[in-house]
C-alpha angles and dihedrals in degrees: 000000000000089000090050093049092045104042111016109033094054089059093047090051099039111140094354089159090063105029123040116166116238102178115093092223093057092044090050092048093052092046088049089059090054093043090054091047094051092047087071090077100090098198092064102040095111094054128088123265092254091051092049089055092050094048092048094045093243136130131218114267090246090057092046090051090052090050092049091049091052090049091050093047090051090050091052094045094050094044097250088126125059092243128118099237091196090064097035094055101043117155116232112244096197139008097266090059090066 
């Protein structure tokens, strides 16, 4: 799993703060890569994907993207990023503002 965490996962999570896939097909393809990499651990091959992740101490890529989004939001709100949080988090006043 060290090889996966060192070489594969960084590519799957690259620029997660900027790009987060929303198409089911893209999300499934990214998860398939992680699933294939975790299958290399022979002792857990008979378990479900969710159980593999628990045993290996990993989370699904979707869960990791949500976590990264929350961290980035925290950094913006607390001034740790050079972003004007008043402009970044504007509420839409009507439907054409969305």
